[in-house]
N, C-alpha and C positions, 0 to 999 in steps of 0.2 A: 381517264377524264382529267381535264387539267386546267384551264384558265380560271383564275380566282375571281370570278364575278360574284360568287358567294363564297362560303368557306371551302372552295374547291381546291383540290391540288392544282398547282400552277400549270398553265397551259404549255404543252409541247408545241401545239399549233393552234391556229384559230378555228379550224374545223372542229377539233375536239372541244374547244371552248364553247362554241355555239351549240354543239350537241349536248354538252353537259348542262349548260344554262337552260336550254329548252326542256330537257328531261326533268330537271329539278323544279322548273316553274310550273309543272302540271300538278295540280292538287290531287290528293287522294289516290296515289299510285296503287296502294294496296288497301284492301278493306279487311279489317279484323273481324273475327267472329264476335257476336255479342252486341250489346246495346250501347248507345252514346249517353244514356240517361242515368246510368248507375251513379249513386252518390258516394260510392267508395272509391277514393282516389288510389289507395294502395292495393294490397292484395289480400285475397282470402286464402290462407294457407291450406294446402291439401297434401296429405301423405299419399303414398302409393295406393292406387285404387280409389282415391277420393277426388272429388271435383276440385279444379283449380281455377282461379280467376285473377285477373290483374287489369286495372284500369290504367291505360297508357296516357301519354301526353297529347293524344288526339281526342281525348275524352271518350275513347272506346274501350269497353270492357271485354277482354278476351276471356272466354270460358272454355275449358277442356274437361273431359271426363276424369282425367287424372293428371297429376303433376307431370309436365313435359320432361322427357328424358333426352330425346334426340333433338338437340337445339342447334340451329345454324344461325350465326350472327356475324355482323360486320367485325372485322378483325380486332379493332380496339375495344369493341363491346365484349367480344369473347375473352379478351385479355383482362378486362375489368371483372368479369364474372369469375375467371380463373383465380383472381386475387381473393375471392370469397369462397373458393373451393367448389365452384360450379363449373363443370367442364362441358364444352361444346363439341359436337360431333363434326361440324363443318364451319368454315369461315368463308367470307368473301371480302374483297378489298385488298390493299397492298400488304403483302406479307413476305415478299422476297427480300433477301439481304440487301443492305445499302452500303456500297463501298466495302464489301466483304464483312460487314458487321450485321448483327441482327437488326431487322427492321424496327425502328423505334415505336411504330404503331402496334407491334405484336406483344409488347410488354414481356412478361415472363412465360408466355405460352411455349409449350413444346410443339412446334409446328409439324414434327414427324408423327404426331398422334392425332392430328386433325386433317380433314380433307378440304382443300381449297376448291371452291366452285367457280372461282374467277378472281384474278389478281388485279386486273386493270378495269378502268371504267368501261362499261358496256360488255364485259366478258363474262357475265354471270351465266353459268351453264345450267339451264333448267334440267337437263338430263342428269347431270351429276347431283344436283339438288334433290331430285326425285329419288335417286338411288339411295340416298341417306335416310329415306322414310322419315322426313322431318315431322316433329310434333309442334315446333314453334320456330319462327324467324324473328330476330331482334336486330334493330338498327337504330342509329342516331337520326335526328332530324335537324335540318338547318335552314329554315324552321319547319314546323309541321305544315302540312300533313305528309310531305314527301319523305320516303325512307331512303336514307343515304346509301348510294351505290346499288340500288335496286333499279334496273333499267325499265323505263316506261314501256318499251315495246314488248316485253315479256311479263309485265306485271300481273296481268290477269291469270296467266298460267301459274305463276309463282304463288299468287294469292289462293288459288284453288287447291294447292297442295298442303298448306298448313296455315294456321292463324299467325298473325304478326303483332309485334309490339314495337312502338316507336317512342323514344325518349328525346325530348327537346333539349338541344344544346346551343341555341342561339338566342341573343337578345335577353339574356337572363344572367344571374350570377352563377359562377361555377358551383356554388353550394347546392344549387337545385339539381343538376344531373348527378352530382355525387350522392345526394340523398335519395334520389329516385333509383339509381342503380343499386344502392344498398337495400332499398325496399324490394326491388325486383329479385335480387339475389336471395334475400330472406324468403320470399315467396316460393322460390325454386328449391328451397331446402338448405340454404347456407346457415351455418352457425356463426352468429355475429359476436359470440363471446369467446372465441378461441384466442389464444395468446397472440397468434399471428395477426388476426384482424384487429384486435385491440391495440397492438403495438404499432400497426400501420396508421391507425387514426391518431394515436398519441404523437407519432413522428410528424404527421401532417399538421397537427395543432401547434407543435413546437416550431415547425418551419414557418407557419403562418405568423407567429409572433416575431420570428427572426426577420421576415420580410417586412413586416410593419415597422420594426425598429430601424432597419436599413433605409427604408423610404423616408422616415422621419429625419434621419441623420443626413440625408442627401436631398433635402428639399430644393426644388428648382432644377433637378436633373431631368432632362427631357429624354424620354424613351420612345423609340419608333419600332413598330412591329411590321415586318414586310415579307414578301415572297417575290420571286421573279421568274421570268422565262426569257427566251432569247430576244424578245422584242420589247418587253416592258418590265418596269418595276411596279409592284402593287403595294400601296401603303394601307394598312388595316384601319378600319373605322372601329375603334376600341369597343364602343357600346354594343356592337353587333356580335362580339365574341364573348362567350361566358367567362373564359379565363382572363382576358384583358379587362373585362368589366369588373371582375373580382379583384384583380391586381390594383385597379383604380381605387376600389374601396379600401384597400390596404395602404394607400398613399402614393402609389406609383403615378407619376405625371407623364401621360402619353402625348405624343404628337397625334393630333386628331386629323386623320385623313378625311377628305370630303367624298361623299358618295358619288361614284361615277356612273352608276346604273340603277335600275329599279330595285335591285336586291339590296344595295346599300352596305355591302361588306368591304368594299375596296375603293380606293382612288387609283386610277390607272395613270401611270406616268411613263412617258418615253424615257429611255435611258439618258437622253440628252438633258432631261429635266429631273434627274435623280436627286439633285441638290435643292429641290424646291423647299424642303423643310430642313431646319437644323435639328440635329439629334445628338445627344451626348452618349447614348447607348443604343445600339441597334439589335433587335431580336430577329434572328434569321430562321425562317421556316426550315425545319429539319426533315421533312418528309422525302420519300424517294423521288417524288415528282417535281420537287423544287430544285432550282439551280443551287448546287452546293457552293461553299465559299471559294473553292478553287476555280469554279466557272465564273462566279461573280467577279473574281479578281481580274478576269480578262476584260471586264467592262471598264474603260478608262474613267468614266464619271464615278463609278462605284469606289474605285481605289482612291479618289480624291476627297471622299467624304471625311469630315473631321473624325468621326467616331471610328471609321475603318482605319484611317491613318494612325490613330491612337491605340488601336487594338482593342477598342471598347465595343465588342460584339459578343453575343451569346446565342446559343440555339433557342429557337422557339418551338416547343412541342405543340404544334398547332392542333394536332388530333391525338393528344395523349389519351390513354384509357381513363375513364371516369371512375376512378377508385382512389381511396386515400393512399394506398400503396403506390399508385401511379403518379399522383400529383405531389406527394411529399418531396421527392427529389427535384421536381420542377421548381417548387417554391425555394428550395435550398439553393439551387443553381442560380435562380434569378437574384436572390438575396446576395449571394457571393459576387455576382456581376455588378450589382448596384454598389456594394461596399467598395469594390475595386475601381469604380469609375469616378471621374471628376468632370466638372462642367468645362466645356470646351468653347472656344471661339470659332467662328466660321473661318 
């Protein structure tokens, strides 16, 4: 799936874009077990043989007879859980290497130890999923109630095999999915007091202070977050993305893309109009589906942008795993890019 009409991977072609948008626009793709009326947002912890429950961001409480063990999750979700010591049996979504390097969405996952039930948009194999005897499926939402990378056409079959949990990752602060995934991991048996977990959070908090300090020292620096495909450049609408929203709270000044469609995540620009906005620093989508810098360089208008000419670009981990271990390096990298950048003229 590809065109960024919502926080989608950027389009390889317009057919994929339309399919992706249509699929994500349908509400309630999957229904979880349990009630919408529970007043517990977090989780009721349950050991082996004891009931388990968790209220997700659709307001639905999932309940199982015992704590789920056979978990299948969107790849960056599985990576976030791995950071807390919770291992998934299967994953779906982009996990193949990018340019010979590990896929950034897979975090520190050992992909040889999990089964992929589908790497690309629309390729979720129900048969492979069923063979894993799943107890639980977990994915992000951009925004609720649709579960990310779960195809609408097979959603009923998937929903019949195991309950599902969705965590909202749109139009909120990054702190919200970070906290929710911490809660979810704890409910699944994670020990939040290990040295590894505590060190990751401490590193995140330090990186947060560093980024705030860098933003303060470089007031007026304009940052643009983007992705691109063969036909268009897409400028992010910062308030729609939890990471950009959070970076704004820390003092980063973003170029504000205008909503080009009903989803409101992007402004679509032809490559001829890539210079519509002035930016001093450009954040470039680093996912496998995005045009990499080498391909962007083939676009004449891209190469003429002041930030590109000045070498003031940095990767944008648009679908980083929602854990403190995942986002600490992201904050550090952005802080370093801000510190090295200067205000430019057109």
